[in-house]
N, C-alpha and C positions, 0 to 999 in steps of 0.2 A: 504494500500500500504506500502511496505517496504520503510523506509526512508534511504537515502544515508548516508554515513559516513560524508560527507561534504555538509550540506544543502546550503551553499553559492554557490556551483556550480549550484544547481538547480535554485536559484534566478538569478544567472548570466546568465544562459541559457535562462530563460524565459524573462529576461529584453532585452537581445540581440535580441531575436526573435521579441519582441514587437517593438524594435527600427528599426529593418530591415523592418518590414512591414509598420511601420509608415512613414518612409522615402520614401517608394515606392509610396505613394499617390502623393507626390510632384515631385519626380524625374521622374516618368512616364510622367508627363506633359511636361517635358523637351524634350522628344522624340516624343510623339504623339500629333497631327497627322502630324506635320511639317516634320519629318524625316522618321518615320515609322508609318504606320497605326496601330490602336489598335489591330486589329485581326492578323496583321503581327507580332506584339510583342508577342501575345499569341502563335503563331506557333513557334517562336524562343524559347520561354520559355519551352513549353510543350515537343516539340521534343527533345530539349537538355536534359531536365530532364529525359525523357523516356530512352534515351541512358545511362545516368549516373546511374540511378537506376537499369537498367537491368544489367550493368556491376557489380555494387555492389552486386546485388542479386546473380549473378552467382559465384562471388568470395567468399562472406561471408555466404550467406544463403543456397545456394545449395539445394533448395527444390521447389516443385511445389504446386500450389493450386489444391486440389483434391476434387472430389465430385460435383455433379450437383448444389446443393444449394450454396456451397461456390463460385463456378465459376460464377453463376448468380449474387450473391451478389457483387463479385469483379467487374463485368461489370457495375453494377448499381453504384458502387463507382466511377468508372472511368467516367461515364456519368455525375453524379451529382457533384462530388467533384473536377473534373479536367476539363472536356470538357465544360459543361454548366457554371460552376463556373467561369472559366477563361474568356470565351467569354462575359459573362454578366458583369463581373467586369471591364474589360478594355473598353468594349463598353460603359458602364455607366460612368466610370471615364473620358472618352474622352469628355463627354457632360456636366458633372457637375464639381464641385470644390472639392479640396482635403478635406476640412473640412466637407462639406455635405456628401461626400462619406464615410468618416471615422465614422461619427455619425450614418448614416443609417446602416452600416454594423455591428455595435455593437449589433444589435438585434439577431444575430445568436444564442446565448444561448437560447433565447425564442423559436426559431424554434426547437432547440434540445429538449426542454421540451415538446412542442406540438407533435413532432414526437414520443417521448417516450410514451406519452399518447396513441397514436394510435397504435404504434407497440409493446410497452412493457407493456401496462397496467398501466402506471404511473398515480398517482393521481394528480388532480388539486385542490389545496386548495383555500380558499377565498383570501389569501395573494397573491398567484401566479396569480389568475385571475385578481386581482387589478394591479399587476405588468405588466401583459400582456396588460391591457388597457392603463396604463400610457406610456409604451414604444411604443405601437402602435400609441398613440396620438402624441408623440414626433416625431416618424418616419414620420407620415403623415404630420406634420407641416414642416419638412425638405423637404419632397418630393414636397409639394405644394408651398413652398416659392421660391422667386426669389433670386438666388445666388448673393452676392454683388460683385463677381469678376468672370470673365470668361463668360461661357455660361449663358444665361438667358431665362426666359419665358418657353415656351413649351420644348425647348431642355434641359434645366436644370431639369425640372420635369421628362422628359423621362429618363435622366441619373440617377436621384435619384431612379426612379422606377426600372431600370435595376440593380442598386446596391442592392435594396431590394430583388429582385429575386435572385441575386447572394448570398446574405446572407441566403435566404431560402434554396437554393440548398446545400449550404455548411453545414447548420445545419442538413439537412437530411443526408448528407454524414457522419457527425460525428456519427450519430446513426447507420448507415449501416456498417461503417468500424470497429466499436468497437469489434464485435465478431471475425473478421478476425485478428485484431491486437493482440488479446489474443491467437489466435491459431497458427498464422504464424509469421515469422520474418518480421519486419517492411519493410525491403528492398524488400521482396517478394510481399507484398501488394502494396507498392508504385510503384514497377516496373509494375505490372499488371494495376494499376489505371492509371498511366501516359501513358501506351501503348494504352489503350482504349481511353483515352482523346486525344491522338495524332490523332487517326483515325477520331475523331469528329471535331477537330479544323482545321486540314489541309485543308479540302475543303472550309472552310470559310475564311481562312487567307493566303493561299499559295500565291495568287497573290500579296497581300500587302507585304508579306515577301520577295518576289523576286523583287519588284518594286524599292527599293532604290539602289543607287550606293554606296555601302558600303565603297569603297575606297575613296570616297569624303566626308564621314561623318567627322565632327570635332572630335577631340580627346575626348572632354568632353562628347559627345553623345555616343561614343564607351564605355567610362567608365560606363555610366549609363546603357547601354544595357548589358554589362558584369555583372554589379551589379544585374540587374533584373534576369538574367539567373542563375548566380552562387549563389548569396547571398539569393535572395528572393525565388527562386525555389528549390535550393538544400540545402544550408547550413541551412536555417530557418526550412525546413522540418525535417532535421536530428536532429537539436538541440531540436526542439519541441517534436519529438517522444521520444528522450532520456529523456527529463525533465518530460514528462507526466507519465513515469513509476515510478517516485519518488515523484511527487507533489500531494498534497491533493486538493480536489475540492475547498476548501476555498482559498487556495493560487492561484489557477487558476483564481478564480473570481477577485482577485486584478489586475491581468494582463489583464483581459478583459477590465477594465476601463483605464488602463495605455496606451494602444495602441492609442485610439483616442486623448488622451491628448498630447501624443508625436507628433501625426500627426498634431495637431493644432499648436503646438510650431514650428515644422519644416516648415509648410506651411507659417506661419507668418514671420519666420526668413528669408525664401527664397523669400518672396514677392509674393508667388503664391496664397495667399488668405488672408483674414483678418477676425478676430473674431468680432461679434457684440453681443449686449445683447440678441437679438432674437435667435441667434445661441446658446448662452450659456443656455437660457431657454429650447430650444429644446433638447440640450444635457443632461441637468439636468433631464428632464422627462424620457429620454431613460435610463440614468444611474440608476435612482431610480427604474424604472420598471424592469430592468435587475437584480438589487440587490434583489428585492422582489421575483422574479422568481427563483433566485439561492438559496433561502432558502429551506432547506430540509423539506419535510413533517414530522410530528411527528411519523406517522405510516409507516410501511414498504409498499413497492409497492405491487400491486396485483400480478403482474407477473414479475419475473426477478428482477434484482437489478437496483437501480437508476443509470442513466447515468450521469457521471460527466461532468461538463461544461469544455470546452476546449477553449484556446485562439483563438480569431478570426484570420482567415487567408484569404489571397486573392488569 
């Protein structure tokens, strides 16, 4: 990849993206389910982003996705990366705690590698297999453990499982979207993905989106809703796509670990969750596993190029 003239801008962009997403774990709990249901939030986010990216695509990109294969791929990106990804994330976060959700979602890079093995012929080395096992064990411990705050028991386990599925679909999305991002403008791809996602999420969350009396919502809740729509869904996507054009896979790996650390700090600071030694152990297993998986094989891949890891998104 070509390095930018000012690498600090790339670091700043990736840090801001990590901070935006990390804060979302705790801030979302301020809104749901008391003021807006989880799927109502998804509708507000996805529909708003679909409109914004469609306008940006028409103004700056001025192109269309062509060909049957690319159109099918773009639809699959909208299904996996936007529709199912968003529904599973907010449905899961509504049931579990911010720290558990941020730890489980960190396994997305492992899904990227597994999808690359199946779709691109990527090799699995002994080190990567060990990493998958460690991260899987850590994720399983988080899913089966009882959260120290908020939902507990079967509800927390179900929430963590939904976050795991969310990470799985987003990891698949990263592999599917890579060829489109190389061929088309990012606005073109994001506009199509969010449009498809909107058709998926509206039937699930329209009733929840229309239920609140928005005129009666407290100002702080309005601020959080605007944050989730503008910062998490639009600004973070734009910054992330810009930074990924200039960042190396090694640099991206650093920010994979940074997001859950920031999420823990924010959750503890806001009193939304608290860290225990058990959570720390679970997080360590996942982090070590992801680090092992992120190591490049010594030999070239059998088919195509290796897919770089990208920062976790929600």
